[in-house]
C-alpha positions, 0 to 999 in steps of 0.5 A: 122734402117738400110735400109736393116734391113727395108726392110727384116722386111717389107718383112717379113710382106708382105710375111705373109700377102700373106701367110694368105690370099691365106691360107684363100681363099683355106682352109689351115689353116696351110699356114694361122698361117704360114702367121701370124707367118711371120707377127708377125716375121716382126713386132717384128723385126722392134720394135727391130730396132725402140728400137735400134734406141731409144737407140742410140739416147738417148746415142747420145743425152746425149753425145752431151749434156755433150759436151756442158758443 
């Protein structure tokens, strides 16, 4: 996961948490829902990047193992 992707994911999560908290505090259900959506977007982006990293690691390890033979 690149650093910029990590920052984007964490930014979405933080922005969403703020929106959700403010929406709850002022009784704005729409803002609360938008905040939850932003958080989910950040979590999804982070999970996708981790999956890409895992696949990349598998292929790199497979390549290293085949070089040893």
